[in-house]
C-alpha positions as CSV (number, residue, x, y, z in Angstrom):
1,M,-21.7,11.7,11.1
2,K,-20.0,14.5,12.2
3,Q,-16.7,13.3,14.8
4,R,-16.7,14.8,18.4
5,P,-13.3,16.9,18.9
6,F,-12.3,14.4,21.5
7,R,-12.6,11.5,19.2
8,R,-10.8,13.2,16.6
9,I,-7.9,14.5,18.7
10,L,-7.2,11.1,20.0
11,G,-6.9,9.6,16.2
12,H,-4.3,12.4,15.7
13,I,-2.2,11.2,18.5
14,Q,-2.7,7.5,17.4
15,N,-2.2,8.1,13.6
16,F,0.7,11.0,14.2
17,G,2.1,10.7,17.5
18,L,2.3,13.8,20.4
19,A,5.3,16.6,20.3
20,G,6.9,14.3,17.8
21,L,6.5,11.1,20.0
22,N,5.5,8.1,18.6
23,L,2.7,6.4,20.7
24,Y,1.1,3.9,18.6
25,C,2.1,2.8,14.9
26,E,0.3,0.9,12.7
27,M,0.1,-0.5,9.0
28,W,-2.2,-2.8,7.6
29,S,-1.2,-5.2,4.8
30,F,-3.2,-6.7,2.1
31,K,-2.9,-9.4,-0.5
32,L,-4.0,-10.1,-3.8
33,N,-4.5,-13.6,-4.9
34,L,-3.6,-13.8,-8.4
35,E,-3.9,-17.1,-9.0
36,H,-8.1,-16.7,-8.7
37,H,-7.8,-12.6,-9.0
38,K,-6.1,-11.9,-12.9
39,P,-6.4,-8.4,-12.5
40,D,-6.5,-7.3,-16.5
41,L,-8.9,-3.7,-16.2
42,K,-8.1,-1.0,-18.5
43,A,-7.2,2.8,-17.7
44,R,-10.4,4.7,-19.0
45,I,-8.2,7.2,-20.7
46,P,-5.3,5.9,-23.1
47,I,-1.8,5.3,-21.1
48,S,0.9,3.5,-22.3
49,I,2.5,1.5,-19.6
50,G,6.7,1.2,-19.3
51,N,8.9,-0.3,-16.8
52,T,12.4,0.6,-15.5
53,T,14.9,-2.0,-14.2
54,E,18.2,0.4,-13.4
55,S,20.6,0.1,-11.0
56,V,19.2,3.8,-9.3
57,L,16.3,1.7,-8.0
58,Q,17.2,-0.1,-4.8
59,N,16.5,-3.9,-3.6
60,G,16.2,-4.6,-7.4
61,E,13.0,-3.1,-7.8
62,T,11.0,-2.3,-11.0
63,L,9.2,1.1,-11.6
64,F,6.3,0.9,-13.7
65,T,4.4,4.1,-15.4
66,A,1.7,5.4,-17.1
67,R,2.3,8.1,-19.9
68,H,-0.9,9.9,-20.7
69,E,0.0,12.1,-23.8
70,G,4.0,11.9,-23.1
71,Q,3.5,12.9,-19.8
72,I,3.8,10.5,-16.8
73,V,0.9,10.8,-14.9
74,S,1.2,7.2,-12.5
75,W,3.5,5.0,-11.4
76,L,4.2,1.8,-9.0
77,K,7.9,0.2,-7.8
78,R,7.3,-3.7,-7.4
79,S,10.0,-5.3,-5.3
80,E,10.7,-8.6,-5.2
81,N,12.9,-9.2,-2.2
82,P,12.6,-8.5,1.6
83,Y,11.6,-5.0,1.8
84,P,11.7,-2.7,5.2
85,L,8.8,-0.6,6.4
86,T,10.4,2.1,7.8
87,Y,7.3,3.6,9.3
88,I,7.1,1.0,12.0
89,D,10.4,-0.4,11.9
90,Q,9.7,-3.7,10.4
91,H,10.9,-5.7,7.5
92,L,8.3,-7.8,5.0
93,Q,9.4,-10.6,4.2
94,L,7.9,-12.2,0.9
95,A,7.2,-15.8,-0.1
96,P,8.7,-17.4,-3.3
97,K,6.5,-16.0,-6.1
98,E,4.9,-13.7,-4.1
99,C,6.4,-9.2,-4.8
100,Y,5.4,-5.7,-2.5
101,L,3.9,-2.9,-4.4
102,H,4.5,0.3,-3.2
103,G,5.6,3.8,-4.1
104,A,2.1,4.3,-6.1
105,F,1.2,7.4,-6.8
106,T,-1.3,9.4,-9.5
107,Q,-1.3,12.8,-10.1
108,P,-4.6,14.6,-8.8
109,A,-6.2,15.5,-12.6
110,Y,-5.6,11.4,-13.4
111,R,-7.5,10.1,-10.5
112,S,-10.2,7.7,-10.5
113,Q,-9.3,6.6,-14.4
114,G,-8.2,3.3,-13.4
115,L,-4.7,3.9,-13.8
116,L,-3.6,2.3,-11.1
117,V,-5.4,-0.8,-11.7
118,E,-3.5,-1.4,-15.0
119,L,-0.2,-0.5,-13.6
120,I,-1.0,-3.1,-11.0
121,S,-2.0,-5.7,-13.9
122,Q,1.0,-5.2,-15.9
123,A,3.2,-5.7,-12.7
124,C,2.0,-8.6,-11.5
125,K,1.8,-10.3,-15.2
126,S,5.0,-9.4,-16.0
127,A,6.9,-11.7,-13.1
128,H,4.2,-14.3,-13.3
129,H,3.7,-13.9,-9.4
130,T,1.4,-15.9,-7.4
131,S,0.1,-13.0,-5.0
132,A,0.8,-9.2,-4.5
133,L,1.0,-7.6,-0.9
134,V,0.7,-4.1,-0.1
135,A,1.3,-2.3,3.1
136,I,-0.5,1.2,3.8
137,I,-0.8,2.9,7.0
138,S,-4.1,3.0,8.5
139,Y,-5.2,7.1,8.2
140,N,-4.6,6.3,4.3
141,Q,-8.2,5.9,3.7
142,S,-7.7,6.9,-0.1
143,S,-4.9,4.2,-1.1
144,I,-6.8,1.5,0.9
145,R,-9.8,2.3,-1.3
146,A,-7.7,2.6,-4.2
147,F,-6.2,-1.0,-3.4
148,T,-8.9,-2.8,-2.2
149,K,-11.3,-1.7,-5.6
150,A,-8.7,-3.4,-7.6
151,G,-9.0,-6.5,-5.3
152,F,-7.2,-6.6,-2.7
153,R,-8.2,-7.6,0.5
154,L,-7.1,-7.0,4.0
155,K,-4.3,-10.0,5.4
156,Q,-2.9,-8.5,8.7
157,V,-2.4,-5.8,11.4
158,R,1.6,-4.9,11.8
159,G,2.8,-1.9,14.3
160,F,4.0,-0.9,17.6
161,F,3.7,0.9,21.2
162,G,6.2,3.4,21.7
163,L,7.5,6.3,23.5
164,G,10.5,8.4,22.1
165,T,13.0,5.8,21.0
166,W,11.6,2.7,23.2
167,R,9.6,0.9,21.1
168,R,7.2,-2.7,21.5
169,H,6.3,-4.2,18.7
170,F,3.4,-6.3,18.4
171,P,2.9,-9.6,16.3
172,V,1.4,-9.8,12.9
173,Q,-2.2,-9.8,13.8
174,P,-4.8,-11.1,12.0
175,A,-6.8,-8.7,9.8
176,P,-10.0,-7.4,12.0
177,T,-13.1,-8.8,11.0
178,E,-15.7,-6.0,9.8
179,N,-17.8,-6.7,13.2
180,T,-14.2,-5.7,14.9
181,R,-12.4,-3.3,12.5
182,S,-13.5,0.8,13.7
183,T,-12.4,3.0,11.1
184,S,-13.2,6.8,10.3
185,E,-14.9,6.1,6.8
């Protein structure tokens, strides 16, 4: 269904602000319960998974990489400490045995090959976590699709209303139900 220009303009203002002023920012938190759902899927192309815990990564993060024919084609970071969500000026607090997955990227030529799911599987298996969280900006529909396909479910909505430097953070909201969610899918 084709969107009307006015609705498209309102969506752009909501997601990116107006003339550099953020009026409204929203981020969705997704959770994967690893006690009930053990992601153990394999990629459709042969890859090797590696992980790095070097001091160059902030907050004790671990970087997981997927290599195909010697070239890094995808990566994912895992953090086990409270993490700053700079887009919405908030911090994500983690429960014990909970990890935060972020910074996921797959080269365009290798997307839809199951690389992200295998990276998630390795990141969660290696540290024996009970749940994993991701926070995705609400307009990033491709990331939302990729993580829900991997088994993550919408848990919370967080964000703020603002004008310039003034911010009014709205509290963490429960996930919207299918009937109340309005996305442009």
